[in-house]
N, C-alpha and C positions, 0 to 999 in steps of 0.2 A: 379610565372608563372600565368598569368591571364586567361589562356584558360579554367580553371576549372569553370569559370562563366557559361559555357554552361551546364556542367553536373549538379549534385546536385549534327518559332520556330524557258476596253475592250468592247469591244462590244461583245455581246453574241448572237449566233444564237440558237433559242429555237428549239431543235430537240429532238426526243425521246431518242437519244443516250446520250444527256446531261441532260435530266430531271432527278431529283432524283427518286430513286425507291420508288413506292408509294403503291403497293399492299400489302395486309395483308399476312404475311407468316405463314402458319400453323406450320412450324417448330419452330417458336419462340412464338407461342401461343399469339400473340398480339390481343387485342380487335378489333372488326370490325372497319375499317376506319383508323387505325393508320398505317402510312407508315412504312414498315419494309423491310426485306431482300427479294430481288428477284434476280434471276440469269441473267435476260435479260430484256431489256427495254420493250419488247413486253408483259411482264407480268404486266406492270403498269396499274393502273386504270385510264381510260380516264377522269372520272369525277374529281378524285382527282388531276390528272395531270393539268387540266385546272385551278383548284383552286390554284395551286402553280405556275402557269405561271407568275404571276406578281412578284413573288419572284425571279424566275430564270432570268427574264428580267432585273433585277437591274443592273445598271452600277455604280460600286463604284467610288466615287469622291475622288481620292487619293490626299493627300497633305502631306507636311512635318509633322511628328508626333508632334514635339515640336520645338520651336524656336532654342533651343540649341542642338537638336539632329542632327545626320548626315543627309544631304540632301537626301541621297539615302534611308533612313529609312522612309517609307511612311505609312500613316494610313488612314483608311476609316471606315465607318459604314454602314452595311446593315441591313435589317429587316428580321426576321424569325418569324414563327408562335409560339406563346406561347404554343398552343396545336395543335399538328399535326393532331389530329382527326377532328379539326375544323379550317382548314387553312384560312378560311375567317374571323376568329375571331380576337382576340387581337393579336397585333404584338409587338415584343420586339426587342431591338437592339442587334447586334453582332458586336463588335469592332474587326477590323482585321488590320493586318499590313503586310508589305512585304519589302524585299530587293531583287531587281531583279537579275537574273543571270548576272555574270560578263562577260560572253561570250555568247551572244544570239545564235551564230552559233552552240554551243555545248550544248545548253539547252535541257534537257530531259523532264522537267515538273516542278511541284510544290512539295515542301517538307514542309508539315504541321508539327506542333510541339506542345507538351504540357509538362509543367514542373512538373506536379504533383499536389497534393492537397488532396482530392477534395477542391476546393475553391481557388486554386492558379491561379493568373492572368498570361496570357501567351503572352501579347502584346509585351513584350520586347524580346521574344525568338529569333527573327531574329538577333538582335544585338549580343546575345550570340553566335549564330551559325556563324555569320560573324567572330567573334573573334576566335572561337574554331575549326571550320571545315577547312580542308585543301583547298587551292585554287582550286584544281581539282574538289572538290565537289561543291564549290560555283559557278563554271562555269556551272554545270549541272542543278542547280535548282534555281527557285525563292524561297526564304526563306519566309515562311508564318507563322505568329503568329496570335493568337486570344485570347481574354478573353472568356472563356466558359460562356454560358448563366448564368445570375445571378451573375456574378463575375466582379469586376473591373469596366470597362466601358461598359459592356454588360448588361444594365438594372440591376444594382446591387441590390441584395435583402438585407433586414435587418430584424432582429427580435427585435430590440431595446434592445439588451442585455447590461447589465452593465459589466465592465471588470471582476469582480469576477465571473459572471455567465459564462464567457468564459473559466474558469479554469475547465476542464472536466475530466482529468485523476486523479480521486480521490481514495486514498487508502481506503480499507474497514476497518471500525472500528465500533464495535457494538454500541458505544455511539453516533456516528454521522450518522449512516446509515439512520435513519428516515429523517434527514436534507438533506441527499444526494438524497433521493427519492423525497422530496419536491422540491429540486433544479431541478432535471430532469423533473418533471411534469411542473414546472414553465417555463423552457426553451421551452418545447413543446407547452405550452399554449400561450406564448408570440409570438412564431413563427406563430402559427395558427391565432392569432388575428391580427398580423401585416402584414403578407403576405400569408394568407391562400389560396388566389385564385391563387397565383403564385408558391409557393414552391412545390406543387405536380408535377409540370412540369419541375423543375430543377433537371433533372436526367441524368445519363450517356447515356441512350438510346437517349434522345432528343438532347444531345450535339453531339452525333454521327450523328444524322440526320442533325443537323446544319452544321457539317463538310461536309456532302454530298451536301447540298444545296450550301455551299460555293464553292465546287468543280464545280458545274454547273455554278454558277455566274462567276467563273474565266475562264470558257470555257474549262475545262479539262475533259477528259474521265476517268482518274484515278488520284489518289493522292498517293504520297509517304509520309512517316510519321516517325517521331522520337519522341517517348514518354517515359517519365520517371515515374517510380513508379505508382501513380494513372493513369498517362498517358498511361501505358501499358494496363490497363483495358479498358480505353477509346478506345485505338487502337484495342484491341481484340474484343470489342463490335462492332466497325465499321466493322471489317472483317466478323463478324457474320451477321450483317444486310445487308451489301453491299459487298459481296465477289467479285463480278465482278468489283468493283471500286478500289480495293486495289492493289497498285503496289509494292513498296519496303518499308516494314515495319520493323523498328528497335524498339524493346520493351526492354527497359533498366531498370533492377531492378523490377522484375515482380510480379504482384498481381495474386493470385490464384482465378479465377472467382468463384469457388464453395464456397469460404469463404468470399465473399463480403456481408456485411462488418464486422459483429461482429467477425467472425472467423479470419479475417485479423488483427483486433486490438488485439485479444487474442494471435496471433502469435508473437507479440512483446515480450510477456512474455516467450513463449515457445522457441523462438529463442535466448533469452538472457541466458538461463541456460547453454547450451553447451559452449557459449562464456565465461561465468563466470568460468566454469571448466577449460577451456583453459588458462584463465588469472591466476588462482591460480597456475597452473603448471608452467607457465612462470615466475611468480614472485618468486616461491619457488626455481627455478633453479638459480635465481639471488639474493638469500637471502643475500649474502655477500655485495652486492651493495646497496640493498634497505631496508633490515632489516624487511621485513613483515612476515617472517616465513620460516623455513627450509623445510617444507613439504606443499603440497597443503592444507591439513587439517588445518595447522597452519595459512596459509594466509587467508583461509576462516574465521577462528576464529577472526583474526585481524579486518577484515571488519565488521563482525557482532557485535563485541564488540564496534566498533565506532558507529554503528547504535543504539545499546542499550544506549550508553552514550548520543547520541544526542537526543534520545527520552526522556531521563530523563531531560537533560539540553541542549538546543540547542547550537551548536558550532558556535562561532562568526567568521565570515569571512568578513573582510572589513565592519564591522558594520551590516552585515546581518546575522540573526540567521539561521543556518542549522539544520533541524530536521532529524531524522532517515529516514523519508519518502523522504526528499530532497536528502539524500545520495543514497537511493535506486534508485530514479529517475535518478540521474546523472550517477550511475554505469551502469544502463541498456544500455545506449549509450556508455559509456567509455570502457566497457569490450570488445568491438569488436576490439579495438586496445590495446593489453596487455600493451605495454609500457606507453601509454596514461593513462590507468587506474592505473597502478602502481605508476606513478609519482603523480597522483592526490591523491591516498590514502596516500602516504608518506606525502604530504602537509596537508591532513586532520588530520593525527596523530599529526603533529606539531601544528596545530590550536587547537586541543583538549587539548594539553598540554600548551596552551597559548603562544606559540612561534610565531615569525614572519613567514610569509608564502609567497609563490609565487602565486599571484592572477591569473597569466596566467595558471599555472598548475592546479589550482582549478576551471577553467572555467566551466567544465561540471557540477560541483555541485553548483556553485554560481548562475547559471542561470536556475537551474532545475525547479524552481517553476514559472518561468516567463510565462506570457501569453501576447504575443505581438499582435499588430493589423496591418492590412494592411495599407500601406502608400507608399509614393514615387510616381513615374511617373505612374505606372500601376493603382494604387489604388487611384489616386488623387481625383476622383469623387465618390468614394465608401464610404458608411457609415462605421463607425469605426468597427462594428461587422460583416462586409460583409463576411470576410473569415470564420468566425464561422457559420453564417447563411447558407451560401452556402454549407459548409461542412456537416452540419446536413441534409440539403435538400437531398443531394446525399446519404450520409451514411445511413440515415433512409429510404429515399424514393426509392432507387434502389431496395431494397428487405426487405420490412417490415416483411416478414415471418421469417427472420432470428432472429428477436428480440422478446423475450418473453414479454407478457403483464402482467406477474405476478412479482411484485417487489421482492417477497420472493425467486424466482428462482435465482435472481441476488445475493442475500445474500448467498445462498447455493453455487453458483458457485464461488463467491469471496473467501469464506472460503476454499473450496476445492482447488482452484487454487493457493491460497497463500501457501498451503501445498505442492503442486506439483511444483510450480515455485516461490520459496520464494522471489526472487528479485523483481518481478513485477506482479505476477499473480493476486493479488487482485485489482491492478490498472485497468487492462484491462478487468476484468470480472465483476466488480461491475456495479451498475445501470447507465444507460445512457438515454438521452432524447428520444431515439428511442422506449423505452418501452411505451411511451405515444403518439407516432406519429400516424398520420392518416395512413390508409392502402395505400399501393402503388397503383398507377393508373394502372400499368402494372406488370406482373410477372417478376421475375429476368431473365436476359438473360443467357441462357445456351450456353456457348462457346464450340463449337465442330465442327470445319471445317477444310478444307484442303487448306487454303490460306497460301502461303509461307511467312515466316517471320523469322527474326533473333532475338532471345532472348539472352540478355546479362546480366550476373549475377556475382557479387562478392560472394566468398565463405562466407565471414563474413560481412553480411549486417545487419545493425541495424534495418531496417524498413521492408524490404521484404526479409526474410531469404531464403536461398538457396532452401529449399523444395518448397517454393512458386513458384520460377522460374521453377522448374522441373514440377510442376503441370500444369502451363500454357503451357509448352512445350508439355505435354501429350495431352492437349486439342486442340492445334493447330497442326494437324496431319502432316502437311508438314513444320513445323518449324525446324530450326536448333538452337542449344543452344551453346552459348559460355560461358564457366565457367572460372572465374579467380581464380585459386587456390591461397589461401593466400591473396586474395583481400579483403581489409578492407574498410568499408564505404558504403554509399548509393549513387548510380549512378556511372556509369563506364566511358562512352564514352563522350569526349576524355579525356585521362589521361596521355598521353605521353608514354604509354606502346606500343611498336612497334607491339606486337602480337595482342593485343585487338584493338588498333586503326586501324591497317592495315586490320584486318578481317572485321570490320564494314565499313570502307571506301571503300574497294573493292566491297562490296555488294551494297552500295549506288551508286557506279560508274557504275557497270556492271549489277546489278540485279540478279547476279548468287550467290546463297547460297553455302556455303562450302558443299562438298560432304557428310560430316558427322559432328557430333558434334565436337566442338573445345575446347581444354583445353589450356589456357594460364597460365603463372605463374606471380604473382604480382612482381613488383620491389619495391625497397625502394622508388624510386621516385614516382611511381604511387600511392602507399599507402600514401605517404606524401601529394599528391594532395587531396586524400580523406579526410585526417585529416584537411587540410586547409579549404576545403569546409564545413565540419561539424562544425568547429570552427566558421566560418563566419555565420553559421546558416541562410543560404539563399537558396532560390530556385535556382536550376541550370538554368543558363541563365537569371536570373532576379535579379535586384538590391534590391528586396523587402525582408524584414524580413519575414520568413516563419514559425518560430517556428518548425524547422525540427523534434524535438523529438515527436511531437504530430500530425504529418500529414504524408501522403504518398507522 
């Protein structure tokens, strides 16, 4: 079933109602002159408004995106300010795309989308939505995609990183920590030297401002939105900055704004531990079939014995050596589906004994150390390290205060978290380039508003665990949360589950949120869809490789 590709998006009259909100909001503590959240057009700054007039007056020159793409899939490029504090200064590109409503008479508005990242291109999202959304929804909206600033075809950034420098989830080892500190410092320095004038402005807040400028260019009073993973944070920031511009917002597999971004990366380790315990129980109950141990404790021991063996002598799988760290990395994602993890460990045991194995069942381990690069249609014009460069720009630049400047603090945290979260704690807590990044241009966005939205969350999500979704639900006071009990994998909608798909689709069609939080139960089919998406290792809605285990 190919619908899972979506899951893991004129002429303008320049009036006050359509101009982007420009005044400084004291609630978000933005520096003077930066456009931020206002509740009404009358609050806009006239001087800033006239400075942005030339942007709002743009008329996109739509044309077929590619010679071999559907004729209805159109692309254009508009200009946005690099620095919204200086709208008359340097301009950068924003690549946009659309598929128009199939029934103009039933059209409600525009549905923007983001597939995740940070650093994920979204130009192809309308193609994924066309394939995955029901016809009733496609009648309601123009489907709008865009590459976020600095990504893909939107003035892509680069740090001139070598492939080995893009490998960033590094386990803590006493003997290699100094080298890891040097690597983190080098990445930050190369980014500063290569794109130091641009990277400070590649932030979520500015991408949200770009979305609002796009809204104005398209002639819309409000936007609806479908965002996955990192895209939920982007959507939440938009609702905070532009609450009066948000219509129907679906936030699928949610980021906790208070933990952006170091805390969210650390949550990968925290979330893996209960999933690991669930896996040991599942495998023990099926000991007769799989032979990994009669009790959860015995299953646990089987795994850690393999890790120890691979640390001593790497296990060969199709000519590739697997270390204990590779096994831990693969298990971090695999354990969110107990059968998937169990079958993989069975094959690991065979490989360790020198027997022939199933490469398909070993997929989560064989690719665990891989660091891909952007490619394909969306990234055709982007530097090879664009996804990494834009990732660090956002992860470090959104909230530099979240990152300690003391390398030794990362050593302490990695040691402590390896003890607390043995599977992956040292990977997530060890040193990162953000320790050496420049200070953020703006403070982090505090998300705390009453914009209506629908938050969608699987119970067993490998990237944004359930508590993360609940945290965003608490921040968005008028949100409703849809929880899929037993749901496995990252990104939910659409997955063929009548309960989840029906709830989201009704909201997109009517704008009415459910009266209260909704609980659905996963089906074998919907979880199979999640496994297919994860195995494909691709962004929802995009044909590009995304290295899902190390992105949101």
